[in-house]
Backbone as ProteinMPNN parsed JSONL, in Angstrom:
{"seq_chain_A": "MTIDALDARIIALFAAEPKLGVLECSRRLGVARGTVQARLDRMAARGVITGFGPEVSPAALGYVVTAFVTLQIRQIGGRASVADRLAAIPEVLEAHTITGSGDMLCRVVARGNADLQRVIDLIVEVGGVVRTSSVIALDTPIPHRVMPLVTDAPRHGATGT", "coords_chain_A": {"N_chain_A": [[0.842, -1.176, 0.0], [0.513, 2.201, -0.779], [1.466, 5.086, 0.991], [0.596, 8.474, 1.553], [1.643, 11.923, 2.066], [-0.216, 13.006, 3.893], [-1.238, 10.718, 5.167], [1.14, 9.927, 6.439], [1.506, 12.094, 8.165], [-0.733, 11.809, 9.804], [-0.195, 9.317, 11.022], [2.2, 9.994, 12.342], [1.284, 11.923, 14.161], [-0.498, 10.456, 15.807], [1.328, 8.598, 16.77], [2.984, 10.196, 18.301], [1.179, 11.223, 20.131], [-0.708, 9.141, 21.486], [-3.208, 9.121, 22.798], [-4.735, 10.971, 21.568], [-7.681, 12.187, 20.085], [-9.697, 11.443, 17.154], [-11.098, 13.654, 16.196], [-9.645, 15.852, 17.271], [-7.195, 15.369, 16.027], [-7.914, 15.767, 13.339], [-8.534, 18.483, 13.461], [-6.025, 19.619, 14.068], [-4.6, 18.949, 11.79], [-6.013, 20.187, 9.857], [-8.016, 19.044, 8.28], [-11.019, 17.236, 7.344], [-12.887, 15.445, 9.853], [-13.954, 12.988, 9.045], [-12.226, 12.351, 6.963], [-9.798, 11.807, 8.285], [-10.645, 9.609, 9.857], [-11.415, 7.77, 7.854], [-8.974, 7.335, 6.565], [-7.436, 6.261, 8.67], [-8.917, 3.897, 9.111], [-8.569, 2.643, 6.611], [-5.764, 2.318, 6.537], [-5.442, 0.648, 8.74], [-6.933, -1.598, 7.94], [-5.382, -2.484, 5.84], [-3.08, -3.232, 7.054], [-1.047, -1.415, 7.593], [-1.164, 0.181, 9.875], [-0.944, -1.393, 12.873], [-1.89, -1.482, 15.433], [-3.196, 0.17, 18.377], [-2.478, 0.182, 20.952], [-1.002, 0.611, 24.277], [2.537, 1.208, 24.714], [4.658, -0.903, 26.438], [7.107, -0.969, 28.939], [9.49, -3.367, 29.456], [11.559, -3.158, 31.37], [10.457, -1.472, 33.306], [8.715, -3.216, 34.424], [10.334, -4.815, 35.823], [12.009, -6.426, 34.364], [15.026, -6.199, 33.652], [17.16, -7.007, 32.125], [18.059, -7.474, 28.798], [18.377, -9.767, 26.212], [19.734, -11.472, 23.357], [19.061, -14.43, 21.821], [20.391, -16.946, 19.944], [19.204, -19.646, 18.125], [19.819, -22.985, 17.186], [18.09, -25.205, 15.247], [16.536, -28.393, 15.001], [16.365, -29.723, 11.806], [14.261, -31.128, 10.54], [10.923, -30.757, 10.629], [11.1, -28.848, 12.671], [11.01, -25.925, 12.986], [8.36, -24.634, 13.056], [7.069, -25.929, 15.228], [8.864, -25.328, 17.27], [8.644, -22.533, 17.38], [5.97, -22.301, 18.224], [6.169, -23.398, 20.808], [8.021, -21.668, 21.985], [6.508, -19.369, 22.111], [5.008, -19.789, 24.345], [6.602, -19.085, 26.438], [6.832, -16.466, 28.516], [8.91, -14.555, 28.673], [10.121, -14.533, 26.211], [10.147, -12.281, 23.829], [10.212, -11.773, 21.1], [10.63, -13.661, 18.087], [12.559, -14.612, 15.374], [13.023, -16.102, 12.202], [16.137, -16.763, 10.729], [19.021, -16.115, 8.603], [22.339, -17.435, 8.275], [24.568, -18.472, 10.907], [22.769, -19.508, 12.73], [19.335, -20.626, 13.219], [17.115, -19.37, 14.249], [16.381, -16.303, 15.85], [15.959, -14.921, 18.973], [14.524, -12.366, 20.927], [14.843, -11.775, 24.235], [13.834, -11.187, 27.646], [14.84, -10.663, 31.066], [14.913, -10.824, 34.677], [17.368, -10.531, 35.789], [20.809, -11.672, 35.624], [20.907, -14.339, 36.624], [18.245, -15.03, 36.332], [18.091, -14.838, 33.584], [19.567, -17.082, 32.879], [17.744, -19.037, 33.698], [15.67, -18.545, 31.858], [16.976, -19.14, 29.44], [17.469, -21.841, 29.92], [14.83, -22.784, 29.847], [14.292, -22.352, 27.147], [16.164, -24.072, 25.949], [15.091, -26.495, 26.707], [12.98, -26.794, 24.993], [11.582, -28.887, 22.641], [13.265, -29.785, 19.695], [15.064, -27.708, 19.664], [18.428, -27.53, 19.218], [20.82, -26.295, 19.932], [21.965, -23.337, 21.651], [23.041, -19.913, 21.623], [23.97, -16.91, 23.253], [23.721, -13.333, 23.632], [24.106, -10.485, 25.66], [22.363, -7.466, 25.804], [23.829, -4.397, 26.366], [23.107, -1.748, 26.23], [20.609, 0.286, 24.631], [20.927, 2.106, 22.14], [19.491, 2.852, 19.866], [16.278, 2.467, 19.964], [13.526, 0.215, 19.124], [11.982, 1.294, 16.188], [9.876, 2.893, 13.787], [9.047, 5.207, 12.684], [10.899, 6.776, 11.076], [10.706, 5.379, 8.663], [8.027, 5.754, 8.005], [7.96, 8.529, 7.664], [9.648, 8.759, 5.479], [8.392, 7.276, 3.496], [6.311, 8.563, 1.793], [7.904, 10.063, 0.023], [9.184, 8.207, -1.508], [7.236, 6.757, -2.669], [6.45, 4.423, -1.4], [5.414, 1.079, -1.325], [3.516, -1.686, -0.157], [2.068, -4.617, 1.119]], "CA_chain_A": [[0.0, 0.0, 0.0], [1.216, 3.472, -0.803], [0.957, 6.119, 1.891], [0.978, 9.811, 1.117], [2.11, 12.815, 3.129], [-1.247, 13.146, 4.928], [-1.192, 9.472, 5.95], [2.339, 9.982, 7.282], [1.262, 13.081, 9.229], [-1.703, 11.199, 10.727], [0.535, 8.309, 11.803], [3.149, 10.689, 13.224], [0.546, 12.587, 15.235], [-0.968, 9.44, 16.753], [2.5, 7.992, 17.417], [3.46, 11.143, 19.313], [0.124, 11.427, 21.13], [-1.631, 8.025, 21.277], [-4.54, 9.37, 23.362], [-5.371, 12.006, 20.768], [-8.895, 11.757, 19.397], [-9.764, 11.679, 15.713], [-11.546, 15.032, 15.982], [-8.51, 16.748, 17.532], [-6.221, 15.125, 14.96], [-8.399, 16.442, 12.131], [-8.41, 19.926, 13.695], [-4.609, 19.995, 13.965], [-4.123, 18.765, 10.418], [-6.804, 21.024, 8.962], [-8.819, 18.216, 7.37], [-12.28, 16.779, 7.93], [-12.826, 14.301, 10.758], [-14.208, 11.801, 8.239], [-11.01, 12.046, 6.2], [-8.859, 11.148, 9.2], [-11.184, 8.296, 10.219], [-11.352, 6.891, 6.682], [-7.578, 6.972, 6.332], [-7.057, 5.331, 9.742], [-9.569, 2.614, 8.829], [-7.922, 2.04, 5.438], [-4.411, 1.877, 6.9], [-5.582, -0.498, 9.647], [-7.402, -2.74, 7.149], [-4.299, -2.949, 4.965], [-1.946, -3.67, 7.862], [-0.037, -0.379, 7.812], [-1.289, 0.421, 11.314], [-1.237, -2.712, 13.441], [-2.455, -1.41, 16.773], [-3.271, 1.461, 19.051], [-2.29, -0.098, 22.37], [0.128, 1.274, 24.937], [3.846, 0.564, 24.688], [4.996, -1.286, 27.805], [8.542, -1.112, 29.163], [9.841, -4.526, 30.275], [12.387, -2.731, 32.509], [9.562, -0.938, 34.337], [8.071, -4.377, 35.046], [11.365, -5.561, 36.541], [12.829, -7.206, 33.43], [16.07, -5.214, 33.366], [18.153, -7.586, 31.21], [17.612, -7.855, 27.462], [19.381, -10.606, 25.549], [19.382, -12.059, 22.069], [19.435, -15.839, 21.869], [20.376, -17.599, 18.642], [18.87, -21.064, 18.26], [19.955, -23.935, 16.094], [16.89, -26.03, 15.347], [16.517, -29.63, 14.223], [15.874, -29.299, 10.498], [13.035, -31.792, 10.101], [9.747, -30.464, 11.449], [11.465, -28.142, 13.881], [10.789, -24.489, 13.126], [7.006, -24.252, 13.481], [6.784, -26.414, 16.581], [9.707, -24.561, 18.189], [8.027, -21.208, 17.526], [4.773, -22.454, 19.064], [6.585, -23.619, 22.204], [8.654, -20.437, 22.47], [5.435, -18.406, 22.392], [4.488, -20.074, 25.689], [7.552, -18.554, 27.425], [6.525, -15.027, 28.53], [10.104, -13.721, 28.519], [10.502, -14.482, 24.796], [9.347, -11.188, 23.286], [10.188, -11.882, 19.64], [11.419, -14.735, 17.486], [12.693, -14.406, 13.935], [13.861, -17.055, 11.486], [17.272, -15.989, 10.227], [20.077, -16.768, 7.833], [23.61, -17.385, 8.989], [24.976, -19.634, 11.695], [21.636, -20.029, 13.487], [18.07, -20.76, 12.505], [16.127, -18.479, 14.829], [16.915, -15.319, 16.789], [14.927, -14.505, 19.923], [14.798, -11.287, 21.888], [14.289, -12.205, 25.517], [14.101, -10.33, 28.801], [14.958, -11.383, 32.339], [15.013, -9.93, 35.841], [18.789, -10.441, 36.126], [21.582, -12.705, 34.93], [20.466, -15.67, 37.06], [16.946, -15.256, 35.699], [18.371, -15.09, 32.169], [19.941, -18.495, 32.774], [16.493, -19.791, 33.789], [14.965, -18.387, 30.577], [17.719, -19.92, 28.443], [17.192, -23.253, 30.214], [13.49, -23.077, 29.314], [14.407, -22.41, 25.686], [16.904, -25.294, 25.612], [14.195, -27.633, 26.932], [12.0, -26.879, 23.906], [11.894, -29.928, 21.673], [13.667, -29.263, 18.398], [16.206, -26.811, 19.839], [19.644, -28.326, 19.304], [21.876, -25.525, 20.592], [21.721, -21.896, 21.734], [24.1, -18.994, 22.046], [23.284, -15.679, 23.638], [24.453, -12.101, 23.909], [23.331, -9.574, 26.496], [22.392, -6.066, 25.371], [24.292, -3.501, 27.421], [22.391, -0.491, 26.07], [19.807, 0.331, 23.415], [21.043, 3.471, 21.652], [18.403, 3.085, 18.916], [15.202, 1.526, 20.271], [12.642, -0.146, 18.013], [11.384, 2.49, 15.602], [9.398, 2.81, 12.413], [8.685, 6.537, 12.196], [11.691, 7.221, 9.927], [10.161, 4.743, 7.458], [6.757, 6.429, 7.716], [8.297, 9.857, 7.162], [10.318, 8.604, 4.195], [7.557, 6.542, 2.537], [5.679, 9.355, 0.723], [8.892, 10.534, -0.953], [9.622, 7.103, -2.362], [6.092, 6.015, -3.177], [6.579, 3.087, -0.815], [4.26, 0.194, -1.4], [3.661, -2.933, 0.592], [1.06, -5.623, 0.797]], "C_chain_A": [[0.884, 1.235, 0.0], [0.608, 4.394, 0.244], [1.444, 7.468, 1.388], [1.37, 10.657, 2.323], [1.073, 12.974, 4.234], [-1.312, 11.888, 5.796], [-0.013, 9.507, 6.925], [2.148, 10.96, 8.434], [0.274, 12.539, 10.261], [-0.991, 10.187, 11.627], [1.469, 8.989, 12.801], [2.436, 11.335, 14.405], [0.055, 11.582, 16.27], [0.196, 8.725, 17.447], [3.012, 8.894, 18.537], [2.463, 11.309, 20.456], [-0.95, 10.346, 20.971], [-3.048, 8.255, 21.805], [-5.328, 10.416, 22.582], [-6.61, 11.447, 20.074], [-8.845, 12.098, 17.918], [-10.164, 13.123, 15.428], [-10.396, 16.02, 16.187], [-7.429, 16.585, 16.468], [-6.644, 15.872, 13.697], [-8.267, 17.96, 12.266], [-6.963, 20.372, 13.498], [-4.078, 19.903, 12.539], [-4.899, 19.605, 9.408], [-7.571, 20.245, 7.911], [-10.08, 17.758, 8.09], [-12.059, 15.556, 8.814], [-13.007, 13.0, 9.983], [-13.002, 11.379, 7.415], [-10.009, 11.296, 7.067], [-9.347, 9.741, 9.524], [-11.085, 7.318, 9.059], [-9.918, 6.435, 6.416], [-7.069, 6.019, 7.413], [-7.633, 3.945, 9.474], [-8.882, 1.894, 7.673], [-6.534, 1.515, 5.799], [-4.451, 0.691, 7.861], [-5.99, -1.745, 8.862], [-6.29, -3.324, 6.285], [-3.027, -3.306, 5.72], [-0.839, -2.651, 8.049], [0.005, -0.027, 9.289], [-1.726, -0.901, 11.929], [-1.779, -2.664, 14.857], [-2.417, -0.01, 17.339], [-3.032, 1.303, 20.543], [-1.098, 0.631, 22.959], [1.425, 0.496, 24.719], [4.246, 0.315, 26.134], [6.503, -1.497, 27.902], [8.815, -2.347, 30.01], [10.655, -4.135, 31.509], [11.519, -2.193, 33.639], [8.812, -2.054, 35.059], [9.081, -5.249, 35.789], [12.262, -6.413, 35.662], [13.933, -6.297, 32.897], [17.153, -5.719, 32.413], [17.466, -7.933, 29.893], [18.735, -8.66, 26.827], [18.829, -11.092, 24.214], [19.931, -13.475, 22.063], [19.292, -16.415, 20.464], [20.157, -19.085, 18.856], [19.252, -21.815, 16.997], [18.846, -24.953, 16.306], [17.047, -27.274, 14.486], [15.789, -29.327, 12.914], [14.559, -29.941, 10.065], [11.917, -31.497, 11.091], [10.016, -29.626, 12.678], [10.938, -26.737, 14.037], [9.412, -24.118, 13.651], [6.711, -24.702, 14.902], [7.627, -25.683, 17.616], [9.082, -23.192, 18.428], [6.787, -21.278, 18.41], [5.147, -22.608, 20.532], [7.263, -22.383, 22.795], [7.603, -19.394, 22.843], [4.842, -18.609, 23.781], [5.42, -19.57, 26.794], [7.38, -17.038, 27.439], [7.731, -14.127, 28.269], [10.63, -13.671, 27.086], [9.591, -13.45, 24.133], [9.196, -11.255, 21.777], [10.986, -13.104, 19.227], [11.389, -14.539, 15.976], [13.473, -15.564, 13.339], [14.924, -16.235, 10.764], [18.141, -16.812, 9.294], [21.353, -16.69, 8.659], [23.839, -18.633, 9.808], [23.846, -20.224, 12.527], [20.397, -20.103, 12.627], [17.013, -19.777, 12.989], [16.831, -17.55, 15.812], [15.765, -14.834, 17.659], [15.413, -13.314, 20.728], [14.09, -11.683, 23.162], [14.614, -11.171, 26.586], [14.155, -11.192, 30.047], [15.124, -10.357, 33.452], [16.457, -9.73, 36.299], [19.513, -11.561, 35.41], [21.17, -14.116, 35.333], [19.123, -16.015, 36.424], [17.114, -15.5, 34.204], [18.775, -16.544, 31.967], [18.698, -19.374, 32.822], [15.737, -19.734, 32.46], [15.66, -19.201, 29.489], [17.498, -21.411, 28.666], [15.816, -23.657, 29.695], [13.532, -23.218, 27.797], [15.096, -23.699, 25.252], [16.023, -26.531, 25.769], [13.148, -27.799, 25.835], [12.452, -27.947, 22.919], [12.2, -29.329, 20.316], [14.824, -28.288, 18.487], [17.441, -27.664, 20.083], [20.704, -27.603, 20.128], [21.46, -24.067, 20.646], [23.027, -21.16, 21.985], [23.406, -17.668, 22.333], [24.256, -14.527, 23.797], [23.522, -11.202, 24.712], [23.484, -8.163, 25.941], [22.804, -5.198, 26.554], [23.519, -2.184, 27.407], [21.586, -0.577, 24.777], [19.859, 1.753, 22.867], [19.998, 3.84, 20.601], [17.316, 2.065, 19.229], [14.37, 1.231, 19.022], [11.958, 1.111, 17.495], [10.905, 2.192, 14.196], [9.084, 4.187, 11.838], [9.595, 7.051, 11.078], [11.204, 6.603, 8.61], [8.871, 5.421, 7.023], [7.031, 7.791, 7.088], [8.874, 9.78, 5.754], [9.41, 8.019, 3.11], [6.919, 7.418, 1.46], [6.661, 9.832, -0.346], [9.286, 9.448, -1.939], [8.464, 6.315, -2.948], [6.082, 4.597, -2.672], [5.286, 2.315, -0.931], [4.555, -1.052, -0.607], [2.593, -3.887, 0.145], [-0.248, -5.016, 0.406]], "O_chain_A": [[1.889, 1.291, 0.708], [-0.613, 4.478, 0.373], [2.553, 7.593, 0.868], [1.421, 10.17, 3.452], [1.441, 13.069, 5.405], [-1.428, 11.981, 7.018], [-0.158, 9.157, 8.096], [2.579, 10.69, 9.555], [0.428, 12.783, 11.458], [-1.164, 10.201, 12.846], [1.523, 8.603, 13.968], [2.936, 11.295, 15.528], [0.175, 11.818, 17.472], [0.059, 8.293, 18.592], [3.424, 8.413, 19.592], [2.853, 11.51, 21.606], [-1.998, 10.609, 20.382], [-3.994, 7.644, 21.307], [-6.476, 10.706, 22.919], [-6.574, 10.341, 19.535], [-8.052, 12.934, 17.485], [-9.624, 13.747, 14.515], [-10.196, 16.92, 15.372], [-6.814, 17.568, 16.056], [-5.824, 16.532, 13.06], [-7.929, 18.644, 11.3], [-6.704, 21.381, 12.842], [-3.215, 20.682, 12.134], [-4.5, 19.723, 8.249], [-7.759, 20.716, 6.789], [-10.185, 17.883, 9.31], [-11.17, 14.741, 8.564], [-12.3, 12.023, 10.23], [-12.78, 10.188, 7.194], [-9.441, 10.286, 6.651], [-8.571, 8.787, 9.476], [-10.712, 6.161, 9.254], [-9.685, 5.274, 6.079], [-6.348, 5.07, 7.107], [-6.931, 2.94, 9.593], [-8.639, 0.689, 7.739], [-6.167, 0.404, 5.416], [-3.582, -0.18, 7.802], [-5.451, -2.828, 9.094], [-6.264, -4.528, 6.032], [-2.012, -3.643, 5.109], [0.208, -2.978, 8.606], [1.078, 0.055, 9.886], [-2.756, -1.46, 11.55], [-2.097, -3.707, 15.428], [-1.708, 0.869, 16.849], [-3.354, 2.203, 21.319], [-0.283, 1.2, 22.232], [1.408, -0.724, 24.559], [4.18, 1.222, 26.963], [7.1, -2.135, 27.036], [8.415, -2.386, 31.173], [10.468, -4.714, 32.579], [11.814, -2.431, 34.81], [8.331, -1.862, 36.176], [8.725, -6.3, 36.322], [13.184, -7.057, 36.161], [13.797, -5.699, 31.829], [17.977, -4.933, 31.944], [16.43, -8.597, 29.873], [19.903, -8.276, 26.897], [17.619, -11.114, 23.987], [21.124, -13.69, 22.275], [18.215, -16.377, 19.871], [20.837, -19.712, 19.669], [19.035, -21.339, 15.883], [18.68, -25.493, 17.4], [17.61, -27.225, 13.393], [14.709, -28.736, 12.926], [13.815, -29.341, 9.29], [11.96, -31.93, 12.243], [9.247, -29.678, 13.639], [10.462, -26.377, 15.114], [9.312, -23.352, 14.61], [6.161, -23.937, 15.694], [7.16, -25.439, 18.728], [9.001, -22.743, 19.571], [6.578, -20.406, 19.255], [4.51, -22.014, 21.402], [7.092, -22.087, 23.978], [7.793, -18.625, 23.786], [4.235, -17.692, 24.334], [5.06, -19.623, 27.97], [7.747, -16.377, 26.467], [7.581, -13.045, 27.701], [11.495, -12.852, 26.776], [8.41, -13.71, 23.903], [8.172, -10.842, 21.232], [11.904, -13.529, 19.929], [10.332, -14.328, 15.382], [14.485, -15.976, 13.905], [14.646, -15.15, 10.252], [18.014, -18.034, 9.206], [21.419, -15.948, 9.64], [23.37, -19.717, 9.46], [23.968, -21.358, 12.99], [20.399, -19.699, 11.465], [16.121, -19.393, 12.233], [17.756, -17.956, 16.515], [14.731, -14.395, 17.156], [16.567, -13.263, 21.155], [12.879, -11.902, 23.169], [15.549, -10.383, 26.444], [13.601, -12.29, 30.092], [15.432, -9.19, 33.209], [16.731, -8.848, 37.113], [18.895, -12.322, 34.666], [21.09, -15.001, 34.481], [18.892, -17.157, 36.026], [16.365, -16.28, 33.616], [18.368, -17.171, 30.989], [18.599, -20.349, 32.076], [15.225, -20.749, 31.989], [14.998, -19.877, 28.701], [17.357, -22.166, 27.704], [15.654, -24.754, 29.16], [12.885, -24.099, 27.23], [14.663, -24.345, 24.298], [16.194, -27.509, 25.04], [12.496, -28.84, 25.759], [13.578, -27.907, 22.423], [11.471, -28.459, 19.839], [15.507, -28.055, 17.489], [17.491, -28.432, 21.044], [21.404, -28.224, 20.928], [20.696, -23.603, 19.8], [23.991, -21.73, 22.497], [22.383, -17.346, 21.729], [25.444, -14.715, 24.058], [22.314, -11.163, 24.477], [24.593, -7.719, 25.644], [22.192, -5.262, 27.621], [23.303, -1.576, 28.455], [21.86, -1.425, 23.928], [18.935, 2.534, 23.099], [19.654, 5.013, 20.457], [17.416, 0.913, 18.807], [14.496, 1.908, 18.002], [11.419, 1.899, 18.272], [11.462, 1.341, 13.503], [8.876, 4.32, 10.632], [9.091, 7.725, 10.18], [11.284, 7.241, 7.561], [8.641, 5.638, 5.833], [6.404, 8.159, 6.094], [8.609, 10.653, 4.927], [9.644, 8.249, 1.924], [6.978, 7.047, 0.288], [6.279, 9.986, -1.506], [9.676, 9.737, -3.071], [8.674, 5.321, -3.643], [5.75, 3.668, -3.408], [4.203, 2.837, -0.668], [5.712, -1.423, -0.412], [2.251, -3.968, -1.035], [-1.199, -5.739, 0.105]]}, "name": "protein", "num_of_chains": 1, "seq": "MTIDALDARIIALFAAEPKLGVLECSRRLGVARGTVQARLDRMAARGVITGFGPEVSPAALGYVVTAFVTLQIRQIGGRASVADRLAAIPEVLEAHTITGSGDMLCRVVARGNADLQRVIDLIVEVGGVVRTSSVIALDTPIPHRVMPLVTDAPRHGATGT"}
């Protein structure tokens, strides 16, 4: 889907102020309320906007350690079943299939180093996981972000699904 400059401005405004109402957004952008609502609905239906929920800080919940765990997975029938089992471990925040020396990369959180060992032990116990290696994030100088892509998309006529 292509987004234009108005779509990008709508997304940027709601990203900066998630509690902002559609009416106030339309007032600030100088467009009709129906225009904003229709564009939000269209972008949500096409998967550009995937949610309006709050962002939660794992550190604020006591999960002060972030680590990345690379998994080597048994090649026959392993990936899907491993992903299903990893989803049952609350500390596994993301899992991505990857190229390179491993098969899957997980972002995990823990309450400390000893707790990280517990989380890694849970991952190792998952059937299909052959081996793991992990690295601990010391800092996050660039946190997860997508706004630069949103801002850049209208200039490049970005299209997606």
